[in-house]
N, C-alpha and C positions, 0 to 999 in steps of 0.2 A: 325479386322481379324475375319474370320468365325471360330468359336470355333470348329465346326465339322470337319474342314479341318486341324486345328492345332493339334488336338488329334491324337496320333499315328504316328506323323511324324518320319521319320528315324532320328537317331542321327546325328548331324552335326560333321564332323571330325574337331577337334580343331587344330591338328598339320598338317597343309597343306603343307607338304614337305616330300621329301625323303632325308635321311642322305647321306653323301658321301659314306659310306660303302654300304648302300642300293642301291645307284646308280651303284656302281661297280658290285654288285651281279645281278642287273636287266640287265645291259648291257651285262654281261657275259652269262646270261641265254638266252637272245635274240640271241646272236651270236651262241651259242651252239644249239639252236633250229633249226637253218638252216642246220646243218650238222650232228647232232647226233640223231639217232633213239631212244636213251634211254629217250628222253624228250617227246616222243609221248604218253606215258602212260596216262598223265593227260588229253590230248585231247580225248582219247578213253573213259576215265571215264565220261567226259562231254557227249559224244555221247550216252553212255549207259543210261544216266539219262534224255534223251530228248524223248518226245513223241509228237504226234500231226500230223498236215498235212502241207506240204510245198506247195508253189505255183507250178502250172503246167506250162509247156511251153505255151507261148501265147504272145499277143501283149503288148508292153510297158514294162517299167521297174518296179521294185518293191521297195517300200519304206520299210525300216526295222527299227523297234524300239523295245526296251525291257523295262520291268518294273516288279516291285514286286506288291503285292496286293494293297498297299497304292497308289502307282503311277498309277495303273490301274484305280482305282475308281476315283481319283481326276484329272488325266491328260490324260491317254490313250483314254478314252471315248471322251474327248474334241477333241483330235487330229483326231480320226476317223471321228467324226461328222463334224468337220471343213472341211475336205476333201470332205465329202459327200455333203456339202452345195454348193460346187463349180460346181456340176453337170457335172463332166467330169470323164470318166472311169479311175480308178486308182487302181493298185494292192498294197496292204498293208499287210505286215506280222508283227505280234506282237509276241515277244518271252516273255512268261509269266514265271516269276521266282517264284516258289513255290506258285501258286495262290490258293485262297480258292475255294471251290465248288461253292460258290455264284458268283465269278468272272468268272469261266469257264462257268457256266450256262448263265450268262449275255452275254458273248461274242458269245456264240452259238446262242442265241436268237437275239442279235443285228445283227449278220452277215446275218441272214435270212431277215432282214428288210431293208437292204441297197440296194439301186438301182445302185449307181455309184461306190462304193468302193467294190472291190473284196478282202475280208478279209480272211486271213489264220492265223493260230497261232500254236505255239509249247509250250509245257509245260516242264519246267526244274525243276528237283528235287534239283538243286543247291548243289550237293555234292562237287563241287570244292570250294564252299564258306565256307566249314567247317574249323573252326580255325581262320577265318579272324576276326580282331577286329571290323570291320564294314562291314556288308553284302553289303552295297551300293557300295563298291569297286568292288564286283563281278557283281552286277546288271549293273553297268556302262560299264563293259567290255563284258557282255554277248551277246550284239547285234553283236559284231565282232566275237564271237565264232560261232554263228549260220549263219553268212553271207555267208561263203563258201558253205554251204548246200543249201541255198536259190539260189545262183548263179547257182549252178549245176542243181538243180531241175527245175528252171525257164528258164535257158539258157538266162538270161537277165541281164542287168545292175542293180546294187543295189545302193540305196542312203540310208545310215544309218544316222538317225537323233535322236536327243534327244526326249524322250517321252513327254516332256512338250512343244513341238512345237504346234503352231496353224497355219494352212494353211490360208494364206491371199489371195493368187492367185493360179491359177491352177499350180500344182507343176511340173508335167512331161513336159508339153508343154514349160515351162520356162527352165527346166533343160536339155532337150534333146540337144539343140544346144550347150550348155555349155560343156557337157561331151565329145563331139566328139574329136577325135585325142588325147586321153589320156588313160592311164591305171588306174590312181588313181587321184581323186580330193580331195584336203585338204586345210584347212586354215593354212598357215605357218606364224609364228611370229618370224623371225630371230632376231628381236631386243630384245627379251626376253632372259635373261641370264640363267634361270633355265631350265633344259632339260624337265621338266614336264609342262612347259608353252610354249614351242616352237611350239606346235601343238594344235589346237582346234579340239576336237573330236565331236563337236556338229553336224556337217554335213560332212560326208566323203563319197565320191563316189568310187565305185569299179566296173570297167567295165569287161565284160566277154571276154577280150582279153587274150591271153596266159600269158602275164606278169601280167595282172590284177588278173587273177585267181590264179596265183602262189603267188602273194603278199597277197591276201586274205587268202590263206591257210597258208602261213608263219605267218601272223598276228595272226591267231587263235592258231597256235601251240605255238608261243612265249607267248601269253597271258596266255594260259593254264599252260605253264611251269613256268612263273613268279608268278602265283597265288599260286603255290606250296611253294613259299618262305614266304607266309603269310604276304604280305606287309601291312603297316599301313596307306597307302594313295592310292588314285586312280592311276591305272597303265595304263589305255588305252592311254593316251596322251604320256607318257614317253616311253612306249613300241613302239608306232608308230614312235616316233622320232628316237629311236635307230635302229629300223628295217629299216627305210629309209636310215640311214647311212650305215648299213651293206649291204643292198640290192644294193645301188648305186655302190658298188665295185664288184658286181657279175652279174648284169643285166643291160638292157637298159630300165629300168622302166621310162615311160613317166608320169610325174606328172604335173598337172595343179592346179592353185589356185581356191579354191571354192569362188565364189562371195559372198559378205557379205549378199546379199538379201536372201540367203538360211540359214543363221544363224544370224538373226538380233536381237541383245540384246536391240536395241534402239527403236524397235517397230515403224519403219517408215511406212508410208502409202503405199509406192510403193514396199515394200518387198514381198517376196514369202512366207517365213516362219518366224514367230516370235518365238524366243527361249528365255525362261526365264532364266537369269543367276542367279543362286543361289536363295535363298528365298527372297531376296530383289526384284528380278524381278517378282517372282511368287506372291508376296504380293502387287505389285504396282497396283494402280487403273486402269491404262490402260490395263494391262494384265488381271486382274480379270474381268473387264468389257467386254473384248473380249471373255473370257471364258463364261461368263454369257449369252452373246448374242447368242453364239453357242448352248449352252445347252437349252436355252429357245425355240429354234426352234424344239427340239426333246424331249418334256417332257416325253414321254413314254420310251425313251431309255437312258435318261441322268442319272437316278438314279439306281444304282446297287441294292438297297434294294427293288426295285419294281419287280424284276424278280420272276418268278414262279419256285420254286424249283422242280426238276424232282422227 
């Protein structure tokens, strides 16, 4: 293991579950967020804490990912450069959670050096993460908090992915035919018993259809509301699950399954995106070698410590 990468890693959540009472509270908050304006205050707090630039209207969809400072340095750069290597125009928006000046300087300089990736980013002061036992709970949910703003600004479909993804094939040419005739694309796992395991949030598509836009807005409101409960485990998947149940009773939301090739934990050669599942995936030789190959192609951009401070 590379010592430089293991140092400063976010703490691993040991209790990977929501209690029965926590599930009751979360489900209740999700339902209330659809009907009660009193739950909008948390989302407004989020919006007040965000600065930066959103994508402009244009051709093609937008890939959205989020990260803290550690994940920016060790994974976001790889994601950006892996897409750049594919030499196809692609819009990418990164939501940076409490980034250092060094990271912000790096992304500014990197964006000017990219030929194929049109990179935008927002900076989040993470005020909704206050009081959480693990800040990673917020970081995992934040891409879905910013997604409605990206859809509105770009007027385009959004594909929200994990920040530790590595693009293996051209993403949007592969995704465009898949996303048609749907409002939302998601990996469903009905065989799982636990509500926080029935959805995989590693790759979720949100289309700019009326129902897709409404669902994205509802998802952001529900997540912001549930964060106010100070949950002790990740909420993006369980909130998505409960929201789909609640929404199915109110709308004609068209949901399609996300193909595995956009969220491949097995690192198959014919996949579109490799996603590292937990640290065992990130520490695997196949994943680390793929990262290394990407970064070696861009020696001047790969290392955050090389940036010239303003």
